[in-house]
N, C-alpha and C positions, 0 to 999 in steps of 0.2 A: 445282458439283461440290466445292469445296473444304470445304460444309457438310456434305455427305456423308462426307468423310474424318473428320471430328470424329465423328460418328454411328457411323461404322465401328469407330473406335479405342475409342470408349466401349463400344461392344458388346462387342468382344472383351477389352476389361479386365474388364468386367463378367463375362463367363464365363469368363477364368481366375481372377478371384476365387472365383467360385462353385466352381468346380472345386477349386481348394484348400482351401476350407472344408469340403467334403464329403470330400475325401481326408484332411483332419486329423480328422475326426469318425470315420471308417472306422478309421484307423491308432490313434487314440486308444482307440477301443473294442476294436480287436483286442489291443492291448499290455495293457490294465486286465484283459479277462476271461483272456488265457493268463497273465498273471502271478498271478492269483487261482488259476488252476487248477493252476500249474507250484509256487507257493510251499509246500504241505503236503508234498509228495512231495520237495523240496530239503531241507527241515527235517528230515525223517525221516532222510534218508539222511547229511546232515552231523550230525547230533544222535547216529548211531549210536555207542556205546561211550563217551558221555558220562556215563551213568546219569541222564539227564533222563527224568521221569515223563511217558509219553505221554499220559496223560490232560490235563495242562496245554500240551499241543500248540498248542489254538486260543487260549490267552492269550499264549503264546510268538509265534505267527503275527501277532496284532494288535501286540504289543509291538514285533516284528521290523519291520512296516509302519512304524510311527509312528518308531521309530529312538531315543527319548529314555531318558536314563538313569530319569526318574520313571516311565515306563511300564514300563521293564524290571524296576524293583525292585517292582512289583506280582506279577510272576511268582513262583509258588511254586517254590522250589528253584533259582534262578537264580545263574549263577556267570559269572566273566569268560570261562572257556572257552565255555560256552553261549551268551553274548552274540556271541563273535567268531563261533562256528560259525552263529549266526542270521544275522547279517550277510553271511557269505557266501553262505548259502542265500539271501537276497534278491538278492545281486548275481548269483547263477547263475539264479535263476528271472526276472529280467529278462533275462538274455542269451537265454535260451530263447524268452520273450516277444518280444524284438524279432526274433529270426531268423523267427518267424511272420509278423511285420510286412514283414520286407524280402521275403518269399517273397510276400506278398499284394501289394506294390509291384511285383514283378517281373510279376506277373500283369496289373497294370494296364498295365505297360510294354509287355508283348507284345502285348495287346489294342490299345493305341495304335499301335504299330507295323504290326500287320495292318491296322487301319484307315487307317492312311496310304498303305499299297500299296494299297488299292483306290480311292483318291482318282485320278483320271485326269489324266496331264500336259497342260500346255498347249502347243499346237502353237507351237515357237519363232518361226514366221513371223508368228504372230498377237501375238506380244509386241512391239508397238510403242507409240509415244507418242500414237496417235490412239485416241479413245476407241471402244469397240465398241457403245454405246447412247447413242442420241440421247436425251433426255429430253424429256415431252410437252410442256412449258411452254418449250423452247428452239427456235429457229430450225432448221429442219426436222424438228421433233418431229411424233409422231402427231396432233395437234390444229393444227398451222399449215397454213393454208390453202393456200399456196404449194405445201408438199408433199404435201398430198391431191391437188391439181390435178395436179402432176406424176406421181403414182401412178397417177391415172385415164387420163391420155395415154399411159401405158406399155403 
């Protein structure tokens, strides 16, 4: 019986790790895709009134993602005000992306709660220290000759 506990704990840990890996992959994918979708719009709204040429928006977006001075220096018409506006746009794009991640996690949480509600309760009278199942190789098990005789006599 104690050997079975180790196997059960190992299986439980494996499925927890597997679930964590899948969740991490899903959430990473969501945040990456949402950030890429939201950054151009945030850049346009933050750069309004700065006089930045919209044709150079793709170069600025790449520079804003990397965030180094060397990459910003390669963007035509860059100023400190435009750099500050693009950094704010990156932060706001991440905020919007993480909102979607939290909504995704909320959906999984609701699914988990609903699934837990579908699991039947164990009768409190059955929660004793006695085992409910006798294994085949134990005394009284299905292959035990004494147990087979007692079942035939009934």
